[in-house]
N, C-alpha and C positions, 0 to 999 in steps of 0.2 A: 759396322761402317762408322769410321771417325766422323765427328761433327766438322763441318766446313769452318773455315776461319769466321765467315760471314757469320753463320748460325751461332757459334761460341760467342762471338762478339755483342750479339744481340741479346745475350744474357746479362749484360753489364751496362752501367749508366753510360750516357754520353751527353756533355754539357756543350751546347753550341752557341749560345747567346748569354749575356749578361741575366742575371735573375732579380727579379722577373724581367722576362722578355718582352718586347714591344705589344705582341698581342695579348700577353698576359695582363699587362698594365691595363690595357682597354678594359678588359673584363672586370678587372678588380675595382677598377674606377665606376663601373656601371653597378656593379655590386654593392658598393657603398652608398648608393642613392636608394636602394630598394628592398635590400635583405636586411633582416633583423640583426642589430647590433650585439644581440646576446651569443652570436655565433663565436667560436675562438679559432682563430686560424694563425697557427704558430710560424708558419711561414708562407711565402707567397707562390704556392703550388696552384696552377690552375688545369687541371688533369682534362685530357682530350681523349684518350684511350689506353688501355691496360691489357695486357697478354701476360699470363703466369705471374711473375714477381716484377714485371716492369711496367712502369707506368710512364706514358708520355704526356707532355703538355703541349698547350696550343702553339708553341714556338718551336715545337720539334725536338726539345731537349728530353731525355731518358733517365729516370730514376728508379734505384732498386728499393722497391717498396717494403720496408721492414716494419709497417704496421697493419699490412693486410686490410687495407680501409678500416683501420680500428679494431683489428682482429675478427673482420667478418668474412673475406674472402678466404675462407679455408683452402679452397681447392684452386686459389689463384684467380686473376683477374680473367674472366670471359673463358674459362675452361671451354673446350669445344665440346665436351659431352654435355656440360650444364647450358651451354647456349642451345645446342641442338634439342634438349628436352624442352626448354622454354618454349622454342618455336613451334615445336610439336603440339604441344598443349595450348599454346596462344591460337593455334588454328582451328582447334576443336571448341574449346570452351574457356573463357577468361573468368567468369564471376556468375555465381548464383545464389550466393552466401550459404556456408556449411552450417551456420547456426539454424537455419530455417529449412534446409534440404539435404540432400545427400550426396557425397561423391565419392566413388570408388577410391582414387587414390588419397584422399583425406584418411580413411579408413586405414590403408595400406601403411602409411606413413605413421599413424597413432600405433599400429601394430609394431612396427619395427622400433620405434622409439620407446615402447612399452618393454619390448624384449632386450634391449640393451641397457636399460636403465639399470643402475646398481641394485644388487641385492636378490635378484631372482624371483622377486615377488609380482604378485598380479599389479597391474598399472592400469591407469584412466589418463587421458589426454585431453587438455583444453587447448586450443590453438588462437593466439592472437597475433599480432603484428610486430612486437618488440619485446626487448627484455624488460622494460618497464610494465608492459601490459602483463607479461608472465608473472610478475612480481605481485602485481595487484591483484591478480585471480588468486595467487598462493595466500595473500594476507586475507583475502574474502573467505577463500575456502576454510582456512585454518580457525577463522573466528567462527564460521557456520558450523563446522564440524566440532569443535572443542566447546562451543558455549561460553568460551573466555574471550577476554578483550586486550590482553595486555602482549607485548613483543619484547623479546630480548634482541637487540643488535650490536655492532660493533663499531668501534670508532676507528675512521679510516675506510670503511667500507662505500662503494658507491652502488646502489639499486635503481637508479632512474631518477628522473625529474617530475613524473607526474605526482599528484599531491600525497597519495599513500607510500609511493616508493621513495619519495623525498624526504619523508619523516623517517625512513629508515637510513638514508643517506647520510654520510658524515665526513666524506672526504675532503670537502673544502666549504668553506663559510659562505663563499660568492654564491654557491648552488643553493643555500636556504635564505639569505639575507632577503629580507622584504616580502618573503611568502608566508609569514605566519599569521594566525597560528595554524599550526600543521596538524595531523591526525594524531590525537593523543593515544597514550598508552603505550610509547616506544621508550625504553630504556637501554642506554649505551654503556658497554664496558669496554675495557683495552682488548685490542687484537693482539693475538699471540706472536708478537714480533721480536724473536729473539735477540736480533741485533740490536734492538732499541726497546728492551724488556723494561716497562718501568718498576718492576722489582729487581733489577739489577742482574737477572740471572740469564745464562746461555742454555742452548740446547743440552747440552750434556749435563748441567746441573739444574735442569729446570725442576722447580716446585710446582708447577700448574697452579701459581697464585692467580693467574686470569680466571681459572676456573674457580677456584676460592672467593674471587671476587663477586661473581655470581650467586654463589650460596650466601654469601653475606649479605647481598641485597635480598635474597630470599628471607633472610632471618629478619630484616629490619624495616625495607621500605616497599617491597613488592612481594606480596603473597604468591608463592609459586603456583597455588591451585588457580590463580586469576590470570596465568601466562599461557596463551594460545601455543605459541611457537618462538624457538629461537633461529633467527635468520644469519646467515653467515656465508660470505665467500670462501669456499675450500682455499683457493690460492688469491689473496688481495690483487685486485685487478687495478682500477685507477689509484687506489690508494698507495700503491708502490711495487706491486708485483712482490710480495712478501709470501713466503712458504713457511706455514705452522708445522711445529713438530707432530709427528703422526700420535704421540701418547695424548696431547691435547684433545684430539677428536675421540679419544677412547673415553676419556674423562668426561669429556662434554656430553656424549651420548649416554653416558651411564647417568649423568645427573638428570638428562631429561627424561629417560625411561622412570627413573625414580619418582618423578612429579607428574607424568603422563602428560609431557610437553611435546609438541611436535617438532621435528627438525626439518628446516627448509634450507636446502643448498641453492644459493645463487651461483650456476654454472653458466651464465649468460657470456661470460669473457672465457673462463677457464674450461668450458665443455668442448663437444665436437672436435677430439682430438689434439686440441691445443697443447696439452701437456706431455703427450705421448702415449696417453690412455684416452679412450672414449671421453671419459670424464675425470676431472680431478680428486673427486670422492674416492676414487678407486685407489688412488694412491695412500690412502689413510684408513682403509677399511670403512668407510663412512657409508651408511645405507641411509639416506634421506627419506623422509616421510613424503617430503613434496620437493620439486626441482624447478628451478625456472631458467629456460633455455632460449637462447635466440643466437644473435651475431653470425657465427658460423654455419649456422644450419642449413640456409638456403643460398651460400654462396653470393651474398649481396642482394637477394630480394627480400623485402620484409615479411618477416616471419616469426613468431616468438609461440613458444609452447610451455604449459605447466604440467609436469607429469607428477601425478601422485598416486600413492598406494590405492588400490581399486576401493578398499572398503572405507577410505576417508572421502572419497569424491563422491558424497551422498546427496548434493544437493539437487533440489528438483528443476523440473524444466522452467525457464524463464528465470532463474536466480543470477545467472551470468552469461553473457552473449558477446560475440564481437563480429559485425557486419562482415569485416575483411578478412578476420582471421581464418587462416587455412585456406586460403585462395588458391585455386587448384593450380595456376602457374607457379606460385613459389613452392608449392607443395611439389609438384614436379621438378623442381630444382632440388629441393630437400631430399629427394628419394635418389637422385643420382650423386647428391653429395655424400650421403650415407653409405652408398656404394663404392665411391672413390676413396673414401676415408679407410673403410675396413680392407678395401683391397692392397692399399699400398702407402696412403698418405700418414695414417698415425704411425705407422714404422717408420717413415721417412723422419717425421717430427721426433721420435724417440732417438733416432741413430743421429742427425745432424744437430738435435738439441744437446746431447751429449757431448758430441765433437765439440761444438761451440763453448760449452759450460768448461770442458777440460783445457781448451785454448786461454780461456778468459781466467783460470783458476790464479793465476800469478800476477792478475792485474793489480790487486791490491798493494802487493810489495813494488810492483814497477813503477805504477804511477801515483803520485801523491795525492790525487783527487779522489782516487777509487776507494770508497771506505769498504764496500761489500759487492760481491757478484752472487746472484742466487736464481734458482729457478727450476722449472721442470719443463722437459720437451722444449718446444718452441715459445715459451713464457718465460722470459729472462728479464731480471731487473738489475741494474748497475747502479749502486748509491754512490751519488757525487757528494764529497765532503771537503771542507775547508782544511782539516786537520784530522789524520785518521785516528790519532791518539784521543782527541775530546769527540770525536764524530759529529764535529758541528757541521750542519747542513748547508749546502751552497747552491741554493736555488739559481740563482743569476748565473753562475758557472755552468750548471747543469743545462739552462737555457741556450746559453752561449755555444754548447757543444753541440746541442740540436740544430742550430744555425749552421755551424761549422759543417756539418755532416750533410745538410741541404745543399750548401754550396759544392760538395764534392759528388753529389748525386745520389747521396743516402739519405731516405727517409725513415726518421725516428722520430719517437715524441717521448716527453715527460710522463712521469705517474708519481703520485705522492708528491711531498714537499719538495725532494730532491732527487729522485730517481731518473733514470732514462729507463724505457722499456722497450724490448724487442719482441715482436709479435709477427714476424713474417707469415706469408703463405706456406703453408705446409708442402708446398711443391717446390720450394727452393733447392737449388742444386747445392752441391760441395763448393762449385767456384763461386757461386754466390754469397754462400756463407764465409767463403775466406775474404772476398772483396769487402764484404761489411765489417769482418773484423779487422782487417787491414786500415780501412778508413776510419773507424773508431780508435784504433790504436794511433794513428797519425793525429786524431783529433784531442785525445787524452795526452798525449805526449807535448804538444802545443798548449792545452790546457793546465800542465802541470809544470811547465816552464816558467821561470821568472818573468816577470811583466815586461822587462827590457828586451827579451829574446823571442818575444809572440808576434808573429806575422800579421795576424788578424785580432 
């Protein structure tokens, strides 16, 4: 049966008021009086409800969410199967603390995560409430298991804002400013960004100087036998949605094996089907020793997981715990999320991601402000520049494009110094993908026009 006109139109945005509308302005005014000023709000969206990829604000305006609640609602907003699983579990048991007692569904989720983790090796799982907690657990376990104290991390990466995770994070100075001294023993090296390679290389001619830079550190200032782990985002998230070359990971894993260093993959943003595979690591043949997982794992409920090789997770009872980690309601949502991902949504992410990337392939030649389009699945970055020849970044222009899209009913965000990030729910339709592309083309055309021709 063909969808009705009404059903089809409900897939798309509809702006009814000025933005923000009158009800939204009231909420924003109250918010500014009582909530932390550390929160970043790039535009005045006051969400009231969501369904699939559509978010409705308190004034009845509908937006197409190409943020997925910051890459969290992989199954879309309020997926009916997720909502039903939450309801059923909440009627039976909401909390008992899985670090002190046992839950059947907590065991079931750990079994499923262990089974789908890269490499097909035995795994154990620690549950927390967020990506930052998963990273903290990975740092502690890496030190405990290895008996070593140092870490290698990458410039531009984001791993969280708790003190240990923040010590790894290097995407923006504002996230670290005023919070030192941080956890010692973290050494940052360049992330493999071929578009902005500090060694002047492109993927086709890459000589892996970024790996050589780590070896140089090992020869000069960082004894490798003191390094517990190398921590990396397989695809750079907040730092700009950068996709490294596959041969980088081959060389990095070889280096780690040479010195007995653990590999930690931060799959918080890139995991759970976002890139068209369950894990971004799978695109590169990366088999991490430890993984940090969160965001899309429970379709919006707070849950994080640190997944490690079974022989590595050898710490004793009491070494690490989390009162709310593995909450049975969040776990129920995660179990349904995994089912939906495996049944259809990962395939949809791969299919529509490829379609969108193909459509955007000519954007750098069509729009003067687009330097590069890159991505995997539905994790896509658009580099905004002042000049394609010099690749000079244009953060103010990027921010203006974000605002222009919002006014047209499309929710996108920035990432890195001057990139747009597209991370929609994995349930988006072809029609919604086309609307997003049409809208962005309109915004980019206007942004690329001479100042005298711009309407906003």
